Residue, then its C-alpha position, 0 to 999 in steps of 0.5 A: q594365965m593373965r594373957n587375956v587381961v593383958v591383951q584386953r588392956v593393951l587393946e583398950r588403952g595401949r599404943m601400937n608399940d604395946f600392941y606389937a610387944i604383945l604380938n612378939l611376947y605371945g605370938e599371933d595365934s595366942v593373941k587370937d585365942a585371947l581375943r576370942n575369950i575376952p568377955y567385953m570389948n567396945d565396938k571400936d576395939m572389936n572391929f579393930a580386932c576382927i580386921t587386924f586378925n581376920l576374925k568374924k564377930e561371931e567368933l568373939k565371946c564378947f559379941t555373942r554375949k552382947q547379942s544375948i543380953t536383952q535390951h530395955w526400952n529407953s522411954 
């Protein structure tokens, strides 16, 4: 049940050994599913996830959510 949180924390703060550990623990398909459902990722982590798992940014919940938020003027 906490799979999405674990995957997000490892993606944000973990090392490659941690990343390999969640792949061994959950499996590639389960990690892909968790990545699709994470509500927020920064751009660097989003690009890493897309390149590593051959995903499109449009498949990620965090990307579509970021696109739907209106940007305010900075002046």
